C-alpha positions as CSV (number, residue, x, y, z in Angstrom):
1,M,0.0,0.0,0.0
2,H,1.9,3.0,-1.3
3,G,-0.4,5.8,-0.3
4,A,-3.5,6.7,1.8
5,I,-6.8,5.2,0.7
6,P,-9.4,7.8,1.1
7,R,-12.8,7.2,2.7
8,T,-15.4,5.9,0.3
9,G,-19.0,5.7,1.5
10,L,-18.8,4.4,5.1
11,L,-15.4,2.8,4.7
12,R,-12.4,3.5,6.9
13,A,-9.9,6.0,5.7
14,R,-6.5,4.1,5.6
15,E,-3.1,5.6,6.1
16,P,0.1,3.8,5.0
17,H,2.0,2.1,7.9
18,A,-1.0,2.9,10.2
19,H,-2.8,0.3,12.3
20,A,-6.6,0.8,12.7
21,K,-7.3,-0.1,16.3
22,V,-10.2,-2.3,17.2
23,S,-13.1,0.0,18.2
24,F,-15.2,-0.2,21.3
25,A,-18.3,-1.0,19.1
26,E,-16.5,-4.1,17.7
27,L,-15.6,-5.3,21.2
28,F,-19.2,-4.6,22.4
29,F,-20.4,-6.7,19.5
30,D,-18.1,-9.6,20.5
31,L,-19.8,-9.9,23.9
32,V,-22.7,-11.7,22.2
33,F,-20.3,-14.4,21.2
34,V,-19.2,-15.0,24.8
35,F,-22.8,-16.1,25.3
36,A,-22.8,-18.1,22.0
37,I,-19.6,-20.0,23.0
38,T,-21.1,-20.8,26.5
39,Q,-24.2,-22.1,24.8
40,L,-22.2,-24.3,22.5
41,S,-20.2,-25.8,25.3
42,H,-23.3,-26.5,27.4
43,A,-25.1,-28.0,24.4
44,L,-22.2,-30.4,23.8
45,L,-21.9,-31.2,27.5
46,A,-25.7,-32.1,27.4
47,D,-25.1,-34.6,24.6
48,M,-21.7,-36.1,24.3
49,S,-22.7,-38.8,21.9
50,L,-21.2,-38.9,18.4
51,A,-24.4,-37.5,17.0
52,G,-24.5,-34.8,19.6
53,M,-20.9,-33.8,18.8
54,L,-21.7,-33.6,15.1
55,R,-24.8,-31.4,15.7
56,T,-22.9,-29.1,18.0
57,G,-20.0,-29.0,15.5
58,M,-22.4,-27.8,12.8
59,L,-23.7,-25.0,15.1
60,F,-20.2,-24.0,15.9
61,L,-19.3,-23.7,12.2
62,G,-22.3,-21.4,11.8
63,V,-21.4,-19.2,14.8
64,W,-17.8,-18.9,13.7
65,W,-18.8,-18.0,10.1
66,V,-21.1,-15.2,11.3
67,W,-18.3,-13.8,13.5
68,I,-15.4,-14.0,11.1
69,Y,-17.5,-12.5,8.2
70,T,-18.4,-9.6,10.5
71,A,-14.7,-9.2,11.4
72,W,-14.0,-8.8,7.7
73,V,-16.7,-6.3,7.3
74,T,-15.6,-4.1,10.2
75,N,-12.1,-4.2,8.7
76,W,-13.5,-2.2,5.8
77,V,-16.4,-0.3,7.2
78,D,-15.9,2.4,9.9
79,P,-17.7,1.3,13.1
80,E,-17.5,4.9,14.4
81,R,-19.9,6.0,11.8
82,P,-23.5,5.8,13.1
83,P,-25.0,3.7,10.3
84,A,-22.2,1.1,10.7
85,R,-22.6,1.2,14.5
86,L,-26.4,0.6,14.2
87,M,-25.7,-2.3,11.8
88,L,-23.5,-3.9,14.5
89,F,-26.2,-3.3,17.2
90,A,-28.8,-5.0,14.9
91,M,-26.4,-7.9,14.5
92,M,-26.1,-8.1,18.2
93,G,-29.8,-8.4,18.6
94,A,-30.0,-11.2,16.0
95,G,-26.9,-12.8,17.6
96,L,-28.7,-13.0,20.9
97,V,-31.6,-14.8,19.3
98,L,-29.1,-17.1,17.5
99,S,-27.3,-17.8,20.8
100,M,-30.5,-18.5,22.8
101,S,-31.7,-20.9,20.0
102,I,-28.6,-23.0,20.1
103,P,-29.8,-25.6,22.7
104,G,-33.0,-26.2,20.7
105,A,-31.6,-25.6,17.2
106,F,-32.3,-29.2,16.2
107,G,-35.6,-29.2,17.9
108,E,-38.4,-26.6,18.4
109,K,-36.1,-23.6,18.0
110,G,-34.6,-24.5,14.6
111,L,-36.6,-21.8,12.7
112,A,-35.5,-19.1,15.2
113,F,-31.9,-20.1,14.8
114,A,-32.1,-20.2,11.0
115,L,-33.9,-16.9,10.6
116,A,-31.5,-15.2,13.0
117,Y,-28.5,-16.7,11.1
118,V,-29.8,-15.8,7.7
119,A,-30.8,-12.3,8.8
120,M,-27.2,-11.7,10.0
121,Q,-25.4,-13.1,7.0
122,V,-27.7,-11.6,4.3
123,G,-28.5,-8.4,6.1
124,R,-24.8,-7.5,6.8
125,S,-23.8,-8.2,3.2
126,A,-26.7,-6.1,1.8
127,F,-25.7,-3.3,4.1
128,M,-22.1,-3.4,2.8
129,I,-23.2,-3.1,-0.8
130,W,-25.0,0.1,0.2
131,A,-22.2,1.3,2.6
132,I,-19.4,0.9,0.1
133,G,-21.0,3.3,-2.4
134,P,-20.0,3.6,-6.1
135,G,-16.5,4.7,-5.4
136,D,-15.0,1.2,-4.9
137,R,-16.5,-0.9,-7.7
138,A,-14.3,-4.0,-7.1
139,L,-15.1,-4.3,-3.4
140,R,-18.8,-3.6,-4.0
141,L,-18.9,-6.3,-6.7
142,N,-17.2,-8.6,-4.3
143,F,-20.1,-8.2,-1.8
144,V,-22.7,-8.7,-4.5
145,R,-21.1,-12.1,-5.2
146,I,-21.0,-12.8,-1.4
147,L,-24.6,-11.9,-1.1
148,A,-25.5,-14.3,-3.9
149,W,-23.8,-17.2,-2.2
150,L,-25.4,-16.3,1.2
151,V,-28.9,-16.1,-0.3
152,L,-28.4,-19.5,-1.7
153,S,-27.2,-21.0,1.6
154,G,-29.9,-19.1,3.4
155,V,-32.6,-20.9,1.4
156,C,-31.1,-24.2,2.6
157,W,-30.9,-22.9,6.2
158,I,-34.6,-21.9,6.3
159,A,-35.7,-25.0,4.3
160,G,-33.8,-27.2,6.8
161,A,-35.5,-25.4,9.8
162,L,-38.9,-26.4,8.3
163,Q,-37.9,-30.1,8.3
164,Q,-37.2,-32.5,11.1
165,G,-34.5,-34.9,12.0
166,E,-32.1,-36.1,9.3
167,A,-33.6,-33.8,6.7
168,R,-32.7,-30.8,8.7
169,I,-29.2,-32.0,9.3
170,L,-28.7,-32.7,5.6
171,L,-30.0,-29.3,4.5
172,W,-28.0,-27.4,7.1
173,A,-24.9,-29.4,6.1
174,I,-25.4,-28.3,2.5
175,A,-25.8,-24.7,3.7
176,L,-22.6,-24.8,5.6
177,G,-20.8,-26.5,2.6
178,I,-22.0,-23.7,0.4
179,E,-20.7,-21.0,2.8
180,Y,-17.4,-22.7,3.6
181,V,-16.5,-23.4,0.0
182,S,-17.4,-19.9,-1.3
183,P,-14.1,-18.1,-0.2
184,A,-12.1,-20.9,-1.6
185,A,-14.0,-20.5,-4.9
186,Y,-13.4,-16.8,-4.8
187,F,-17.2,-16.3,-4.7
188,W,-17.5,-17.2,-8.3
189,T,-21.0,-16.2,-9.5
190,P,-22.6,-16.6,-12.9
191,F,-22.3,-13.4,-15.1
192,L,-20.2,-11.7,-12.4
193,G,-17.1,-14.0,-12.5
194,R,-15.0,-14.4,-9.4
195,S,-13.2,-12.1,-7.0
196,T,-9.5,-12.0,-6.5
197,T,-7.5,-11.8,-3.3
198,G,-6.5,-8.4,-4.5
199,D,-10.1,-7.3,-4.1
200,W,-9.9,-8.2,-0.4
201,R,-7.7,-5.3,0.6
202,V,-7.8,-6.0,4.3
203,E,-5.9,-4.0,6.9
204,G,-3.9,-7.0,8.1
205,A,-2.9,-5.9,11.6
206,H,-6.5,-5.0,12.4
207,L,-7.9,-8.4,11.4
208,A,-5.1,-10.1,13.3
209,E,-6.0,-8.1,16.4
210,R,-9.7,-8.9,16.0
211,C,-8.9,-12.7,15.9
212,A,-6.5,-12.5,18.8
213,L,-9.2,-10.7,20.9
214,F,-11.7,-13.4,20.0
215,I,-9.2,-16.0,21.2
216,I,-9.1,-14.0,24.5
217,I,-12.9,-14.1,24.7
218,A,-13.0,-17.9,24.1
219,L,-10.3,-18.5,26.7
220,G,-12.1,-16.2,29.1
221,E,-15.2,-18.3,28.6
222,S,-13.2,-21.4,29.8
223,I,-12.2,-19.5,32.9
224,L,-15.8,-18.4,33.6
225,V,-17.0,-22.0,33.2
226,S,-14.3,-23.3,35.5
227,G,-14.9,-20.7,38.2
228,A,-18.7,-21.0,38.1
229,T,-18.6,-24.8,38.3
230,F,-15.9,-24.9,41.0
231,E,-17.7,-22.4,43.2
232,K,-20.6,-24.8,43.6
233,L,-18.4,-27.8,44.5
234,P,-16.7,-28.9,47.8
235,W,-13.3,-27.2,48.1
236,D,-11.5,-30.4,48.9
237,A,-8.1,-31.5,47.6
238,L,-9.6,-33.4,44.7
239,H,-11.6,-30.6,43.3
240,I,-8.9,-28.0,44.0
241,A,-6.6,-30.2,41.9
242,A,-9.2,-30.3,39.2
243,F,-9.6,-26.6,39.2
244,A,-5.8,-26.1,39.1
245,T,-5.5,-28.4,36.2
246,C,-8.2,-26.5,34.3
247,F,-6.6,-23.1,35.1
248,L,-3.1,-24.2,34.1
249,G,-4.4,-25.7,30.9
250,T,-6.0,-22.3,30.0
251,L,-2.8,-20.5,30.8
252,A,-0.8,-22.9,28.6
253,M,-3.1,-22.3,25.7
254,W,-2.8,-18.6,26.1
255,W,1.0,-18.9,26.1
256,I,1.1,-21.1,23.0
257,Y,-1.0,-18.6,21.0
258,F,0.1,-15.3,22.3
259,H,3.8,-15.6,23.3
260,L,5.0,-15.3,19.8
261,G,2.6,-16.7,17.3
262,A,0.0,-14.0,17.4
263,E,2.6,-11.2,17.1
264,R,4.5,-12.9,14.3
265,G,1.2,-13.6,12.4
266,S,0.2,-10.0,12.7
267,A,3.5,-8.8,11.4
268,H,3.3,-11.3,8.5
269,I,-0.1,-10.3,7.3
270,A,0.7,-6.6,7.7
271,H,3.8,-6.8,5.5
272,D,2.6,-9.4,3.0
273,G,2.0,-8.3,-0.6
274,D,-1.3,-10.2,-0.7
275,P,-2.9,-9.8,2.8
276,G,-6.3,-11.0,1.5
277,R,-4.8,-14.4,0.8
278,I,-3.3,-14.6,4.3
279,A,-6.6,-13.4,5.9
280,R,-8.6,-16.0,4.1
281,L,-6.3,-19.0,4.9
282,G,-4.8,-18.0,8.3
283,Y,-7.6,-16.1,10.0
284,T,-10.8,-17.3,8.3
285,Y,-10.0,-21.1,8.0
286,L,-7.1,-21.9,10.3
287,H,-8.4,-20.0,13.4
288,L,-11.5,-22.3,13.3
289,P,-9.8,-25.3,14.8
290,I,-8.1,-23.1,17.4
291,V,-11.5,-21.7,18.7
292,A,-13.1,-25.2,18.4
293,G,-10.3,-26.6,20.6
294,I,-11.0,-24.0,23.2
295,V,-14.7,-24.8,23.2
296,L,-13.9,-28.5,23.7
297,C,-11.5,-27.6,26.5
298,A,-14.3,-25.7,28.2
299,V,-16.4,-28.9,28.1
300,S,-13.4,-30.8,29.4
301,D,-13.1,-28.4,32.3
302,E,-16.7,-29.0,33.4
303,I,-16.2,-32.7,33.2
304,L,-13.0,-32.6,35.3
305,L,-14.6,-30.5,37.9
306,A,-17.9,-32.3,38.1
307,H,-16.5,-35.9,37.7
308,P,-12.8,-35.9,38.6
309,Y,-12.7,-39.6,39.7
310,G,-14.1,-42.9,38.4
311,H,-14.2,-44.5,35.0
312,T,-13.3,-42.2,32.1
313,E,-15.9,-42.5,29.3
314,W,-14.6,-42.3,25.8
315,S,-16.9,-39.3,25.1
316,A,-15.2,-37.5,28.0
317,A,-11.8,-38.5,26.7
318,A,-12.7,-37.0,23.3
319,A,-13.1,-33.6,25.0
320,I,-10.1,-34.0,27.5
321,L,-7.6,-35.0,24.8
322,G,-9.4,-33.8,21.6
323,G,-9.7,-30.2,22.8
324,P,-5.9,-29.7,23.3
325,A,-5.1,-31.7,20.2
326,L,-7.4,-29.6,18.0
327,Y,-6.0,-26.4,19.5
328,L,-2.4,-27.5,18.9
329,A,-3.1,-28.6,15.4
330,G,-4.8,-25.2,14.6
331,C,-2.0,-23.2,16.2
332,G,0.7,-25.2,14.4
333,C,-1.0,-24.8,11.0
334,F,-1.5,-21.1,11.6
335,K,2.2,-20.6,12.6
336,T,3.4,-22.3,9.4
337,L,2.2,-19.2,7.5
338,S,5.0,-17.2,9.1
339,A,7.5,-19.9,10.0
340,T,7.2,-22.0,6.8
341,R,7.1,-25.3,8.8
342,F,4.9,-27.0,11.4
343,P,6.5,-26.3,14.9
344,L,8.3,-29.4,16.2
345,S,7.0,-28.6,19.7
346,H,3.4,-28.8,18.6
347,L,4.1,-32.0,16.7
348,V,5.5,-33.6,19.8
349,G,2.6,-32.3,21.9
350,L,0.2,-33.9,19.4
351,G,2.1,-37.2,19.7
352,V,1.9,-37.1,23.5
353,L,-1.8,-36.5,23.4
354,A,-2.3,-39.4,20.9
355,A,-0.3,-41.7,23.2
356,L,-2.4,-40.8,26.1
357,T,-5.5,-42.4,24.5
358,A,-4.0,-45.7,25.5
359,L,-4.5,-44.7,29.2
360,V,-8.2,-43.9,28.9
361,P,-9.5,-47.2,30.2
362,F,-7.1,-47.1,33.2
363,V,-7.1,-43.6,34.7
364,W,-9.5,-41.2,36.2
365,P,-10.7,-38.2,34.2
366,L,-8.6,-35.9,36.5
367,A,-5.4,-37.9,35.8
368,L,-6.1,-37.8,32.1
369,G,-6.8,-34.1,32.2
370,A,-3.6,-33.4,34.3
371,L,-1.5,-35.3,31.7
372,A,-3.2,-33.4,28.8
373,T,-2.4,-30.1,30.6
374,A,1.2,-31.3,31.1
375,A,1.4,-31.8,27.4
376,L,0.2,-28.2,26.7
377,I,2.7,-26.9,29.3
378,L,5.5,-28.9,27.6
379,V,4.7,-27.4,24.2
380,A,4.6,-23.8,25.7
381,A,7.9,-24.3,27.5
382,W,9.6,-25.9,24.5
383,E,8.5,-23.2,22.2
384,H,9.5,-20.5,24.6
385,T,12.9,-22.0,25.1
386,S,13.6,-22.7,21.4
387,L,12.6,-19.3,20.3
388,R,14.3,-17.4,23.1
389,G,16.2,-14.4,21.7
390,R,14.4,-14.6,18.4
391,R,11.4,-12.4,19.5
392,S,11.5,-9.1,17.7
């Protein structure tokens, strides 16, 4: 970016080498997703069967897609302008309906979930077409293509909500497939062609900060879950050990993402010649398993606190070991964008977690959780030691 990009419509004015800070309106909007993440973790905890995990996973994919698309939008539009701020507030209202509908999304609240979801996705895109104005034809045309894809998926969302059982699951899976493949297909649309990553002129450091703050929100939800659950339990040695295990695991996850990876990723996208490509791969797709891992870890924390001893069910082990594994895999893939190779520390951590599956039939949930936390601490310490002195 060689010169300032002037304000067009409701878009941000950009200055070269400047970093647009995340606004208070954006942070206020994100609070809705604290509730959404809590609802997702509770929904999964209520049904730990394979079918329950798949259903909750589908809802998680929808929630993440709403948030990351909005993060892209606020990268372009200025949230300090009243129309943009009102758009965010309208999104918050729909987001509350979406979040409240999560426990019953595959039951009686399916239509409420679908209508709220489609209203957010379609309404936000239509707003952007108006907000951009005629001065930036390429970006405006990009949102016309996005709107076409979201209208198509929206038909499947609403049609699915009007069905029951497997028919709803199938139609919603098709809707998610349409939405998740669309960026990879560059939003190709008949008669309009496709977008290019050059059309996605994101302000890289801003989008990186938005995603980092969302990771903070998700980790904070884990702490809230642990604290709220522990407060109602006896404060004996066993439950104190379980709480310490949960807390240390959250600290280790924070360290793994924020010690160097977040900063290096922000610098990489800010200085890359094609930030739209990095934003699509690194922040839209590769942050998904990171957040999903945190949600699974929140479920694991509740299991460890409520049932620290006794036989470890395989469904519980899926959360206790799968959460950290998903998180490490996501962080490792994200870090390859700026480091060119998958971190050895993360690879070893994944190997340790895989090996721990052999212990599932023989140990208490607390012991398995403590070992999983030790694996996360090992990765954090390894990476800190190996990269000491290379932090810039």
